C-alpha positions in Angstrom: -12.0 3.0 -9.2 -11.2 4.9 -6.1 -7.9 3.7 -4.7 -7.3 6.3 -2.0 -8.7 6.1 1.5 -11.8 8.3 2.1 -12.3 7.9 5.9 -15.5 10.0 5.7 -17.2 7.2 3.8 -15.9 4.3 5.8 -17.2 2.8 9.0 -13.9 3.0 10.8 -13.1 -0.6 9.8 -9.3 -0.3 10.1 -9.8 0.9 13.7 -11.9 -2.1 14.6 -11.2 -5.2 12.5 -7.5 -5.8 13.1 -5.7 -6.6 16.3 -3.1 -4.3 17.7 -0.2 -5.5 19.8 1.6 -3.1 22.2 4.9 -2.3 20.4 6.8 0.6 18.8 3.9 0.8 16.3 1.0 0.7 18.7 0.7 2.1 22.2 -2.0 -0.4 23.3 -3.1 -4.0 23.0 -6.4 -4.3 21.1 -8.1 -7.6 20.1 -9.5 -8.0 16.6 -13.1 -6.8 16.4 -12.9 -4.4 19.2 -13.0 -0.6 18.4 -9.9 1.4 19.2 -10.7 3.7 22.2 -9.8 6.7 20.1 -12.5 5.9 17.5 -15.3 8.5 17.7 -19.0 8.1 17.2 -18.5 9.6 13.7 -16.0 6.9 12.8 -13.2 9.4 12.9 -9.9 9.0 14.8 -9.8 11.4 17.8 -6.0 11.7 17.7 -5.5 11.6 14.0 -3.2 14.7 14.0 -1.2 13.2 17.0 -0.9 9.6 16.1 2.9 9.4 16.1 3.0 11.5 19.3 0.6 9.1 21.0 2.5 6.0 19.9 0.4 4.9 16.9 2.9 4.9 14.1 1.3 1.8 12.7 -1.8 3.8 12.0 0.2 6.5 10.3 1.7 4.1 7.8 -1.4 2.0 7.1 -3.1 2.4 3.8 -6.3 0.6 2.8 -6.1 1.8 -0.8 -9.8 2.8 -0.6 -10.9 -0.6 0.5 -12.7 0.7 3.6 -15.2 2.9 1.8 -15.7 0.1 -0.9 -16.6 -2.4 1.8 -18.8 0.1 3.6 -20.6 1.8 0.7 -20.6 -0.9 -2.0 -20.3 -4.3 -0.4 -22.6 -3.5 2.5 -24.6 -0.7 0.9 -23.8 2.1 3.4 -24.7 0.0 6.5 -22.3 -0.3 9.4 -21.4 -2.7 12.2 -22.3 -0.2 14.8 -26.0 0.3 13.7 -26.3 -3.4 12.7 -24.0 -5.5 15.0 -24.9 -8.6 13.1 -22.8 -7.4 10.2 -19.7 -7.0 12.2 -18.1 -10.3 11.6 -18.7 -10.3 7.8 -17.6 -6.7 7.4 -14.4 -7.2 9.3 -13.6 -10.4 7.4 -14.2 -8.7 4.1 -11.8 -5.8 4.7 -8.5 -7.6 4.3 -9.7 -9.3 1.2 -10.8 -6.0 -0.3 -7.7 -4.3 0.7 -5.5 -6.8 -1.2 -7.7 -6.4 -4.3 -7.4 -2.6 -4.1 -3.7 -2.8 -3.6 -3.4 -5.0 -6.7 -5.5 -2.5 -8.6 -3.1 0.3 -7.5 -0.1 -1.6 -8.8 -1.9 -2.3 -12.1 -2.9 1.3 -12.5 0.7 2.4 -11.8 1.9 -0.1 -14.5 -0.6 1.3 -17.0 1.0 4.7 -16.4 4.4 3.5 -17.7 4.7 4.4 -21.4 7.7 2.0 -21.8 5.4 -0.9 -20.8 3.0 -0.3 -23.6 3.5 -3.9 -24.9 1.6 -5.3 -21.9 -1.0 -2.5 -21.5 -3.7 -4.5 -23.1 -3.2 -7.4 -20.8 -3.0 -5.1 -17.8 -6.3 -3.4 -18.8 -7.9 -6.9 -18.9 -6.4 -7.7 -15.5 -7.7 -4.4 -14.1 -11.2 -5.1 -15.4 -11.2 -8.6 -13.9 -10.0 -7.3 -10.6 -12.5 -4.5 -10.5 -15.3 -7.0 -11.2 -14.1 -9.1 -8.2 -14.3 -6.0 -5.9 -18.1 -5.8 -6.6 -18.8 -9.3 -5.3 -20.9 -10.2 -2.3 -19.2 -10.9 1.1 -19.7 -14.6 0.4 -18.1 -14.4 -3.0 -15.2 -12.4 -1.7 -14.7 -14.8 1.2 -14.5 -17.7 -1.3 -12.0 -15.9 -3.6 -8.6 -17.5 -4.2 -6.5 -14.4 -3.9 -3.2 -16.2 -4.4 -4.4 -17.7 -7.7 -5.5 -14.3 -8.9 -2.2 -12.7 -7.9 -0.3 -15.4 -9.8 -2.2 -14.3 -12.9 -1.5 -10.6 -12.5 2.0 -10.4 -10.9 3.9 -11.6 -14.1 2.4 -8.6 -15.9 3.6 -6.3 -13.2 7.1 -7.8 -13.3 7.2 -7.5 -17.1 6.0 -3.8 -16.9 8.8 -3.1 -14.5 11.4 -4.8 -16.7 10.3 -2.8 -19.7 10.3 0.5 -17.7 13.8 -0.2 -16.3 15.4 -1.3 -19.6 18.6 0.6 -20.3 19.4 1.3 -16.6 22.0 -0.3 -14.4 19.3 -2.6 -12.8 21.1 -3.9 -9.7 19.1 -6.9 -8.5 18.1 -6.8 -4.8 14.9 -8.8 -5.1 14.0 -10.3 -1.7 17.3 -9.2 -0.2 18.0 -8.6 3.4 19.3 -5.1 3.4 18.6 -4.2 7.0 20.9 -1.3 8.0 22.8 -1.5 4.8 24.9 1.6 4.0 24.2 2.7 0.5 24.5 6.4 0.8 25.1 8.1 -2.6 25.0 4.8 -4.4 24.0 4.5 -8.1 20.9 2.3 -7.8 19.1 3.4 -11.0 16.7 0.8 -12.1 17.4 -1.4 -9.1 14.8 -4.1 -8.2 14.0 -4.0 -4.5 10.9 -6.2 -4.9 10.2 -7.7 -1.5 13.5 -6.5 -0.1 13.9 -5.6 3.6 15.4 -2.2 3.8 14.7 -1.5 7.5 17.0 1.2 8.7 19.0 1.3 5.5 21.0 4.4 4.7 19.9 5.5 1.2 20.7 9.2 1.7 21.5 10.9 -1.6 21.2 7.6 -3.5 20.2 7.6 -7.2 16.9 5.6 -7.1 15.5 6.7 -10.4 13.3 4.0 -11.9 14.0 1.7 -9.0 11.2 -0.9 -8.3 10.0 -0.9 -4.7 7.2 -3.4 -5.0 6.5 -4.7 -1.5 9.8 -3.4 -0.1 10.0 -2.8 3.7 11.2 0.8 4.1 10.6 1.2 7.8 13.2 3.6 9.1 15.1 3.7 5.9 16.8 7.1 5.5 15.8 8.5 2.1 16.9 12.1 2.8 18.2 13.6 -0.5 17.6 10.5 -2.5 16.5 10.9 -6.1 13.2 9.1 -6.4 12.3 10.4 -9.9 9.9 8.0 -11.5 10.5 5.4 -8.8 8.3 2.4 -9.6 5.5 1.1 -7.4 6.5 3.2 -4.4 3.4 3.7 -2.2 2.6 6.6 0.1 2.6 4.1 3.0 6.2 3.1 2.2 7.3 6.7 2.1 5.5 7.5 5.4 7.4 4.6 7.0 10.8 5.9 5.9 12.8 8.8 7.4 11.9 12.4 6.4 10.3 11.7 3.1 7.9 13.5 0.8 4.7 11.9 -0.3 4.3 11.0 -3.9 2.1 13.1 -6.2 -0.6 11.6 -8.5 -0.2 11.7 -12.2 3.1 12.3 -14.0 5.8 12.7 -11.5 8.4 15.5 -11.5 11.9 15.0 -10.2 11.4 13.8 -6.7 13.8 13.9 -3.8 13.3 13.0 -0.1 14.4 15.7 2.2 
């Protein structure tokens, strides 16, 4: 299953479906369903290399996890809202549902890559197969899907995989914590849980974040320069792009990773 965005196979859905509000993340107001003025006829962004410079940091940090091309090429068989305007409403409504499924698949795939979580691998593989099957549904089936119920089935497996991977570490518990602007420079945070934590503007320079769990953490503006991110758990490229001076994660087995 392809879980990385391939904009060349998408119909520019993320540039049309959502609404933009003029802010530090977006330079313009854009209503939902209206194409961004920078979207080209080829469905490519005309300012892709200058998004931050032009005030579109929200686009820089967005990640569809491959949902855009899945909706375009699979759900709608290669058709697009531009050539067939009647598809627009259905395509745009399907995108956020597919994105959530693909994001969940990304987390499950990450958990399956943790040798220490082998005890739950069979159940994770079953969850992955079920979720992949859901992504192949019709627009009507996807629209009727109870995503919350499906997440409630899968999330306990991800939590257990994280616990197994972090066993034997210090494991500070910061789940759901408000850590806005918190000074944690050089802190020993090995195996910490930051699931759902708000770390906006936090100072994590030179911190030891090995095996820390970042599921759903808000890292906007967090300073990760020099932090040791070796084998950090469930840390997405989008989270890293939203932080200060970070390096993007690599696929496959991870070497020692620092942000600098």
